[in-house]
C-alpha atoms as an extended CHARMM CRD file, in Angstrom:
* protein
*
        91  EXT
         1         1  MET       CA             37.6120000000       92.0790000000      186.4800000000  PROA      1               0.0000000000
         2         2  LEU       CA             33.6890000000       92.3770000000      187.0470000000  PROA      2               0.0000000000
         3         3  VAL       CA             33.6830000000       96.2990000000      187.7590000000  PROA      3               0.0000000000
         4         4  HSD       CA             35.0170000000       96.4000000000      184.6220000000  PROA      4               0.0000000000
         5         5  LEU       CA             32.2500000000       94.5020000000      183.3800000000  PROA      5               0.0000000000
         6         6  ARG       CA             29.9160000000       96.6530000000      185.1160000000  PROA      6               0.0000000000
         7         7  ARG       CA             30.9980000000       99.9270000000      183.5610000000  PROA      7               0.0000000000
         8         8  ALA       CA             30.5950000000       98.0320000000      180.0740000000  PROA      8               0.0000000000
         9         9  ARG       CA             27.2660000000       96.5170000000      180.7280000000  PROA      9               0.0000000000
        10        10  ASP       CA             26.0260000000      100.3560000000      182.1300000000  PROA      10              0.0000000000
        11        11  LEU       CA             27.1520000000      101.7120000000      178.8500000000  PROA      11              0.0000000000
        12        12  ALA       CA             25.5130000000       99.5870000000      176.8900000000  PROA      12              0.0000000000
        13        13  ASP       CA             21.8140000000      100.3440000000      179.4350000000  PROA      13              0.0000000000
        14        14  ARG       CA             22.6570000000      103.9620000000      178.8140000000  PROA      14              0.0000000000
        15        15  ASP       CA             22.9080000000      104.1270000000      175.7310000000  PROA      15              0.0000000000
        16        16  TYR       CA             21.5790000000      100.7680000000      174.3380000000  PROA      16              0.0000000000
        17        17  ALA       CA             19.8390000000      102.6210000000      170.9650000000  PROA      17              0.0000000000
        18        18  ARG       CA             23.4860000000      103.6620000000      169.5240000000  PROA      18              0.0000000000
        19        19  GLY       CA             25.0440000000      101.3660000000      167.8100000000  PROA      19              0.0000000000
        20        20  LEU       CA             27.1970000000      100.1570000000      170.4220000000  PROA      20              0.0000000000
        21        21  ALA       CA             30.4380000000       97.8290000000      168.8740000000  PROA      21              0.0000000000
        22        22  LEU       CA             32.4130000000       95.3620000000      170.7400000000  PROA      22              0.0000000000
        23        23  ASP       CA             35.3030000000       97.1780000000      170.6110000000  PROA      23              0.0000000000
        24        24  LEU       CA             33.7390000000      100.3730000000      172.3930000000  PROA      24              0.0000000000
        25        25  LEU       CA             32.7400000000       97.9210000000      174.9800000000  PROA      25              0.0000000000
        26        26  ALA       CA             35.7580000000       96.1630000000      175.4110000000  PROA      26              0.0000000000
        27        27  GLU       CA             37.8240000000       99.1940000000      175.2790000000  PROA      27              0.0000000000
        28        28  THR       CA             35.4150000000      101.1140000000      178.1240000000  PROA      28              0.0000000000
        29        29  ALA       CA             36.2140000000       97.8830000000      180.1930000000  PROA      29              0.0000000000
        30        30  GLY       CA             39.7030000000       98.4310000000      179.3920000000  PROA      30              0.0000000000
        31        31  MET       CA             40.5040000000       94.4630000000      177.8400000000  PROA      31              0.0000000000
        32        32  SER       CA             40.5360000000       92.8960000000      174.1670000000  PROA      32              0.0000000000
        33        33  LYS       CA             37.3910000000       92.1720000000      172.3310000000  PROA      33              0.0000000000
        34        34  TYR       CA             37.7810000000       88.3330000000      172.8470000000  PROA      34              0.0000000000
        35        35  HSD       CA             38.7670000000       88.4670000000      176.1600000000  PROA      35              0.0000000000
        36        36  PHE       CA             35.3060000000       90.7860000000      176.7060000000  PROA      36              0.0000000000
        37        37  LEU       CA             33.0690000000       88.7190000000      175.6960000000  PROA      37              0.0000000000
        38        38  ARG       CA             34.4750000000       85.4500000000      177.0660000000  PROA      38              0.0000000000
        39        39  LEU       CA             34.2650000000       87.2490000000      180.2350000000  PROA      39              0.0000000000
        40        40  PHE       CA             30.4900000000       89.0400000000      179.5110000000  PROA      40              0.0000000000
        41        41  ARG       CA             29.0070000000       85.2570000000      178.4650000000  PROA      41              0.0000000000
        42        42  ALA       CA             30.2680000000       84.0570000000      181.2650000000  PROA      42              0.0000000000
        43        43  THR       CA             29.3160000000       86.0870000000      183.5030000000  PROA      43              0.0000000000
        44        44  TYR       CA             25.6490000000       87.5940000000      182.0360000000  PROA      44              0.0000000000
        45        45  GLY       CA             24.8430000000       84.4430000000      180.5830000000  PROA      45              0.0000000000
        46        46  MET       CA             24.9620000000       86.0690000000      176.9760000000  PROA      46              0.0000000000
        47        47  THR       CA             26.9970000000       87.5930000000      174.3300000000  PROA      47              0.0000000000
        48        48  PRO       CA             27.5410000000       92.0020000000      174.6570000000  PROA      48              0.0000000000
        49        49  GLY       CA             25.5400000000       91.5190000000      171.2220000000  PROA      49              0.0000000000
        50        50  GLN       CA             22.2800000000       89.6210000000      172.5690000000  PROA      50              0.0000000000
        51        51  TYR       CA             22.0560000000       91.6970000000      175.7520000000  PROA      51              0.0000000000
        52        52  LEU       CA             22.0810000000       94.6600000000      173.6920000000  PROA      52              0.0000000000
        53        53  SER       CA             19.2870000000       93.1760000000      171.1750000000  PROA      53              0.0000000000
        54        54  GLN       CA             17.7300000000       92.2780000000      174.7220000000  PROA      54              0.0000000000
        55        55  ARG       CA             17.7190000000       95.5960000000      176.6840000000  PROA      55              0.0000000000
        56        56  ARG       CA             16.0310000000       97.0360000000      172.9030000000  PROA      56              0.0000000000
        57        57  LEU       CA             13.0390000000       94.7780000000      173.4140000000  PROA      57              0.0000000000
        58        58  GLU       CA             12.6780000000       96.0450000000      177.1480000000  PROA      58              0.0000000000
        59        59  ARG       CA             12.8030000000       98.9430000000      175.8720000000  PROA      59              0.0000000000
        60        60  SER       CA             10.4250000000       98.3890000000      173.0240000000  PROA      60              0.0000000000
        61        61  GLN       CA              8.1660000000       96.8480000000      174.9950000000  PROA      61              0.0000000000
        62        62  GLU       CA              8.7650000000       99.5330000000      177.9920000000  PROA      62              0.0000000000
        63        63  LEU       CA              7.4650000000      102.0630000000      175.1300000000  PROA      63              0.0000000000
        64        64  LEU       CA              4.5290000000       99.9840000000      173.9020000000  PROA      64              0.0000000000
        65        65  ARG       CA              2.8330000000       99.5640000000      176.9240000000  PROA      65              0.0000000000
        66        66  ASN       CA              2.3660000000      103.3570000000      177.9670000000  PROA      66              0.0000000000
        67        67  THR       CA              1.4140000000      104.1670000000      174.3360000000  PROA      67              0.0000000000
        68        68  ASN       CA             -1.8110000000      101.4240000000      174.8020000000  PROA      68              0.0000000000
        69        69  LEU       CA             -1.9560000000      103.0070000000      177.9690000000  PROA      69              0.0000000000
        70        70  MET       CA             -2.0180000000      106.6770000000      176.6950000000  PROA      70              0.0000000000
        71        71  TRP       CA             -4.1670000000      104.8810000000      173.6660000000  PROA      71              0.0000000000
        72        72  GLY       CA             -6.3300000000      104.3740000000      175.7620000000  PROA      72              0.0000000000
        73        73  LEU       CA             -6.7130000000      107.3220000000      178.0920000000  PROA      73              0.0000000000
        74        74  ALA       CA             -7.5100000000      108.6650000000      175.8210000000  PROA      74              0.0000000000
        75        75  GLU       CA            -10.1230000000      106.8530000000      174.0230000000  PROA      75              0.0000000000
        76        76  ARG       CA            -11.7950000000      106.6920000000      177.5270000000  PROA      76              0.0000000000
        77        77  SER       CA            -11.9650000000      110.7230000000      177.6460000000  PROA      77              0.0000000000
        78        78  PRO       CA            -14.6400000000      112.3160000000      176.8280000000  PROA      78              0.0000000000
        79        79  ALA       CA            -13.4300000000      115.8300000000      174.3400000000  PROA      79              0.0000000000
        80        80  THR       CA            -12.1150000000      113.1300000000      172.3670000000  PROA      80              0.0000000000
        81        81  SER       CA            -15.2650000000      112.1130000000      171.2050000000  PROA      81              0.0000000000
        82        82  ALA       CA            -15.7340000000      111.8890000000      167.9470000000  PROA      82              0.0000000000
        83        83  ASN       CA            -19.3280000000      113.2800000000      168.9190000000  PROA      83              0.0000000000
        84        84  PRO       CA            -19.6500000000      116.0720000000      169.8660000000  PROA      84              0.0000000000
        85        85  GLN       CA            -23.0680000000      116.0190000000      171.5550000000  PROA      85              0.0000000000
        86        86  GLU       CA            -20.8150000000      112.6140000000      174.1790000000  PROA      86              0.0000000000
        87        87  ALA       CA            -18.3380000000      115.8730000000      174.1770000000  PROA      87              0.0000000000
        88        88  SER       CA            -20.6420000000      117.9160000000      176.1360000000  PROA      88              0.0000000000
        89        89  CYS       CA            -20.1410000000      118.4190000000      179.9930000000  PROA      89              0.0000000000
        90        90  GLY       CA            -24.4480000000      116.9580000000      180.1240000000  PROA      90              0.0000000000
        91        91  ALA       CA            -23.6900000000      113.5480000000      177.6680000000  PROA      91              0.0000000000
């Protein structure tokens, strides 16, 4: 059973941005959605919906961190300065 649950969880990890329905995840695991829901919660400590929400939040946080990092690098770069004198090599 664990192999089947992992298959569904892998689908959720891979396609979390899509609107994954419980029916599709259960079908991937090869069981009814009610049995799948009970086993998933018992195995992973959260429902498939909670798992998808957590995965989406983690990805959003990752994107924000990377965006903030890139923004911070752009702010420190002389080539992006609003003052042309600061952007010159001699500044």
